[in-house]
C-alpha positions in Angstrom: 10.0 -4.9 13.0 7.2 -7.4 12.9 4.8 -7.4 9.9 1.1 -8.1 10.1 -1.5 -8.5 7.3 -5.3 -8.3 7.0 -6.3 -10.1 3.8 -9.9 -10.0 2.6 -11.3 -11.8 -0.4 -15.1 -11.5 -0.6 -16.7 -13.8 -3.2 -20.4 -14.2 -2.1 -22.9 -11.3 -2.1 -26.5 -11.3 -1.1 -27.7 -8.2 -2.9 -29.5 -8.6 -6.3 -27.3 -5.7 -7.5 -24.0 -7.3 -6.7 -23.0 -10.5 -8.5 -20.8 -13.1 -6.9 -17.1 -12.9 -7.8 -15.0 -15.8 -9.0 -11.5 -14.6 -8.4 -11.5 -12.8 -5.0 -10.9 -15.8 -2.8 -8.0 -17.0 -5.0 -6.6 -13.5 -5.2 -6.6 -13.2 -1.4 -5.2 -16.6 -0.6 -2.4 -16.4 -3.2 -1.4 -12.9 -2.0 -1.4 -14.1 1.6 0.8 -17.1 0.6 3.3 -14.8 -1.0 3.5 -12.7 2.2 3.9 -15.8 4.3 6.6 -17.2 2.0 8.6 -14.1 1.1 7.0 -11.1 2.8 8.4 -11.5 6.3 4.8 -12.2 7.5 4.4 -15.4 9.4 1.1 -17.3 9.1 0.1 -16.4 12.7 0.5 -12.7 11.7 -2.0 -13.0 8.8 -5.7 -12.5 9.3 -7.5 -14.0 6.3 -11.2 -13.4 5.7 -12.6 -15.1 2.5 -15.7 -16.2 0.8 -18.7 -14.7 2.7 -17.7 -11.8 5.0 -20.4 -9.8 6.7 -20.3 -6.1 7.4 -19.9 -6.7 11.2 -17.0 -9.1 10.6 -15.2 -6.7 8.3 -15.6 -3.8 10.6 -14.4 -5.8 13.6 -11.5 -7.1 11.7 -10.4 -3.6 10.7 -10.7 -2.3 14.2 -8.8 -5.2 15.8 -6.1 -5.2 13.1 -5.3 -1.5 13.2 -5.8 -0.8 16.9 -4.4 -4.0 18.4 -2.6 -6.6 16.2 -0.6 -4.2 14.0 -0.1 -1.4 16.6 3.4 0.0 16.3 4.2 -2.6 13.7 4.4 -2.8 9.9 0.9 -3.4 8.5 -0.6 -4.6 5.2 -4.3 -4.5 4.2 -5.4 -6.2 1.0 -9.0 -6.2 -0.2 -10.5 -8.0 -3.2 -14.2 -7.6 -3.6 -16.9 -5.2 -4.8 -16.3 -1.5 -4.5 -19.3 1.0 -4.7 -19.3 4.6 -5.7 -22.3 6.5 -4.4 -23.0 9.9 -6.0 -25.0 12.6 -4.4 -26.2 15.9 -5.9 -26.7 19.0 -3.7 -30.3 20.2 -4.4 -29.3 23.8 -3.9 -26.0 24.1 -5.8 -26.4 21.0 -8.1 -22.8 20.1 -7.1 -22.2 16.3 -7.3 -20.1 14.6 -4.6 -19.1 11.0 -4.5 -18.4 8.5 -1.7 -16.5 5.2 -2.0 -17.4 2.0 -0.1 -16.1 -1.5 0.3 -19.0 -3.9 0.1 -19.4 -6.8 2.5 -21.4 -9.9 1.6 -24.6 -8.6 3.2 -24.3 -5.1 1.7 -27.8 -3.7 0.9 -28.2 -1.3 -2.0 -31.0 0.4 -3.9 -31.1 2.5 -7.0 -32.3 6.0 -7.5 -32.3 7.5 -11.0 -29.6 5.0 -12.0 -27.4 5.9 -9.0 -26.4 3.6 -6.2 -27.8 4.3 -2.7 -26.0 2.4 0.0 -28.3 1.2 2.8 -26.2 -1.0 5.0 -23.1 -3.1 5.4 -20.7 -1.2 3.2 -17.6 0.4 4.7 -17.0 4.0 3.7 -13.5 4.6 2.6 -13.7 7.9 4.5 -14.2 5.9 7.7 -11.2 3.8 7.0 -9.0 6.8 6.6 -10.3 8.3 9.9 -9.6 5.0 11.7 -6.0 5.0 10.3 -5.6 8.6 11.5 -6.1 7.4 15.0 -3.7 4.4 14.9 0.0 4.1 15.6 1.8 2.1 12.9 5.4 1.7 11.9 4.3 1.5 8.2 1.1 0.7 6.3 0.4 -0.7 2.8 -3.2 -0.7 1.6 -4.0 -2.5 -1.7 -7.6 -2.4 -3.0 -8.6 -4.6 -5.9 -12.1 -3.3 -6.2 -14.2 -1.3 -8.5 -13.8 2.5 -7.9 -10.8 1.8 -5.6 -9.2 5.0 -6.7 -11.8 6.8 -4.5 -9.5 5.8 -1.6 -6.7 8.1 -3.0 -9.2 10.9 -3.2 -10.3 10.4 0.4 -6.7 10.4 1.5 -6.1 13.7 -0.3 -9.1 15.2 1.4 -9.0 13.9 4.9 -5.7 12.1 5.6 -3.5 13.9 8.1 -1.1 11.1 9.1 1.4 12.1 6.4 2.4 14.9 8.8 4.5 12.4 10.8 7.4 10.3 9.7 5.5 7.0 9.2 5.8 5.3 5.9 2.4 4.8 4.0 1.6 3.4 0.6 -1.9 3.1 -1.0 -2.6 1.2 -4.2 -5.9 0.9 -6.0 -6.5 -1.4 -8.9 -8.4 1.4 -10.9 -9.4 5.0 -10.9 -12.5 6.1 -8.9 -14.6 6.1 -12.0 -13.4 2.7 -13.3 -14.3 -0.9 -12.7 -11.8 -3.6 -11.7 -11.9 -6.4 -14.2 -11.3 -10.2 -14.3 -11.3 -12.7 -17.1 -12.7 -16.2 -16.8 -9.6 -17.7 -18.5 -7.2 -16.4 -15.9 -6.6 -17.6 -12.3 -6.5 -14.1 -10.9 -8.3 -10.8 -11.5 -6.4 -8.5 -13.9 -4.8 -6.3 -11.3 -3.9 -8.9 -8.6 -2.6 -11.2 -11.3 -0.3 -8.4 -12.5 0.7 -7.6 -9.0 1.6 -11.2 -8.2 3.6 -11.4 -11.3 5.4 -8.2 -10.3 6.4 -9.9 -7.0 8.0 -12.9 -8.6 11.6 -13.7 -8.0 12.8 -12.8 -11.5 11.6 -9.2 -10.8 13.7 -8.8 -7.7 16.7 -6.6 -7.5 20.3 -7.7 -6.7 19.4 -8.0 -3.0 16.4 -10.2 -3.8 13.9 -7.4 -3.0 10.8 -6.1 -4.7 9.6 -2.8 -3.1 6.0 -1.7 -3.1 6.9 1.0 -5.6 8.6 -1.4 -8.0 5.7 -3.9 -7.7 3.2 -1.1 -8.6 5.2 0.1 -11.5 5.5 -3.4 -13.0 1.9 -4.2 -12.4 0.8 -1.0 -14.0 2.9 -1.6 -17.1 1.1 -4.9 -17.7 -2.3 -3.1 -17.6 -1.3 -0.1 -19.7 -3.5 -1.3 -22.7 -6.4 -2.6 -20.5 -9.6 -1.2 -19.3 -8.4 0.0 -15.9 -5.6 2.3 -14.7 -4.1 1.5 -11.3 -3.4 4.5 -9.0 -0.7 4.9 -6.3 0.0 7.3 -3.5 2.9 7.0 -1.0 5.3 8.6 1.3 8.3 7.5 3.3 11.2 5.1 3.0 11.9 2.4 0.4 9.6 -0.4 1.6 10.2 -4.0 0.6 7.1 -6.0 -0.1 8.9 -9.3 -0.6 12.5 -10.5 -0.3 14.0 -13.6 -1.8 17.2 -15.4 -0.8 20.1 -14.4 -2.9 22.7 -17.0 -3.9 26.2 -15.9 -2.9 27.3 -16.1 -6.5 26.5 -12.5 -7.3 28.1 -11.3 -4.0 31.3 -13.3 -4.0 32.6 -14.3 -7.5 35.3 -12.2 -9.0 34.5 -10.3 -12.2 38.1 -10.2 -13.2 38.2 -13.7 -14.6 38.8 -13.9 -18.3 38.4 -16.7 -20.9 39.7 -16.9 -24.4 37.6 -15.3 -27.1 37.1 -18.5 -29.0 35.4 -20.0 -25.9 32.9 -17.2 -26.0 31.9 -17.6 -29.6 28.9 -19.8 -28.9 27.7 -17.5 -26.1 28.2 -14.1 -27.8 24.8 -14.0 -29.6 22.9 -14.4 -26.3 24.9 -12.1 -24.0 22.3 -9.2 -24.1 19.5 -11.6 -23.2 20.8 -13.1 -19.9 19.1 -12.3 -16.6 20.9 -12.5 -13.3 18.5 -15.0 -11.7 19.1 -17.3 -14.7 22.8 -16.9 -14.2 22.4 -17.8 -10.6 20.4 -20.9 -11.5 23.0 -21.8 -14.2 25.7 -21.7 -11.6 23.7 -23.9 -9.3 23.3 -26.3 -12.2 27.0 -26.5 -12.8 27.7 -24.1 -15.6 31.3 -23.0 -15.4 31.9 -20.1 -13.0 34.4 -18.4 -15.3 31.7 -18.1 -18.0 29.2 -16.6 -15.6 31.9 -14.1 -14.3 32.5 -13.0 -17.9 28.8 -12.5 -18.6 28.4 -10.4 -15.5 31.4 -8.4 -16.4 30.1 -7.6 -19.8 26.7 -6.3 -18.8 25.4 -5.2 -15.5 21.7 -5.0 -16.6 21.1 -8.3 -18.4 17.7 -9.5 -19.4 16.1 -12.9 -19.5 17.1 -15.8 -21.7 16.0 -19.4 -22.1 17.7 -22.4 -20.6 19.2 -23.2 -24.0 22.0 -20.8 -23.3 23.1 -22.8 -20.3 22.8 -26.1 -22.2 24.9 -24.8 -25.1 27.5 -23.3 -22.7 27.9 -26.7 -21.0 28.3 -28.4 -24.3 31.1 -26.0 -25.2 32.9 -26.4 -21.9 32.9 -30.2 -21.9 
């Protein structure tokens, strides 16, 4: 099944209430590159909107992507930019409702009693869920790195009916509906997207070279556990790979029955519990003896990462 992606990183905003963002374009471009390199998503299947994106451009891109480009295919939507939460109080019951939006560059806002009032060029999350309800997709992943992104999950709970069929859907927001999504000047990416990209790296892949959307979310969330935002997740359906790396035949073909004398293992013994399979694969490619790698794999099926020093010391011992 072909995979298509709509990647949006909005950096420039015209409203006096919305400051320009320094990480959104980098976030979007780097995530798009990962999908192109390892996400089974060719460059001509990726629609990238970055920098200044108007409301009309964003609306048209969403319509075209969901209704035409990704129809009956696997689809990914990623958004990095401002999110807005508009609160309204019922004058009769005093009940407070809230509505989430994705802000385009020309979004117009005003304030009323310290609350946002959206005037124009912001896309209601409710409208996005309604559009999805009328599309035909094989699978869908939506990732929002925007303030109040968790409002999407709330909208899905209220108005999303597509879970009634067998299609696979996953929705990730960088923070809860009442939280902001943060970035630090010292880092290349925003906090959440940086954690997500790290979670998609090759050393986080399983034995088949795969990182699923669920695994990526879990790893990214762990990195943000002590931070100022709490990512949120909702999904349904089959195990859905987000990236897949090539796996060296070493782990598939070598025999684990090979044994070596105990005295040859003395120098390796202190490090056995710190070795990661990708490191072992690399070590094999660098010429470390196969029988030593076989022994390591036989001793521990769930090995963790180690420095290259292990391989260097192993090679010295085997010379």
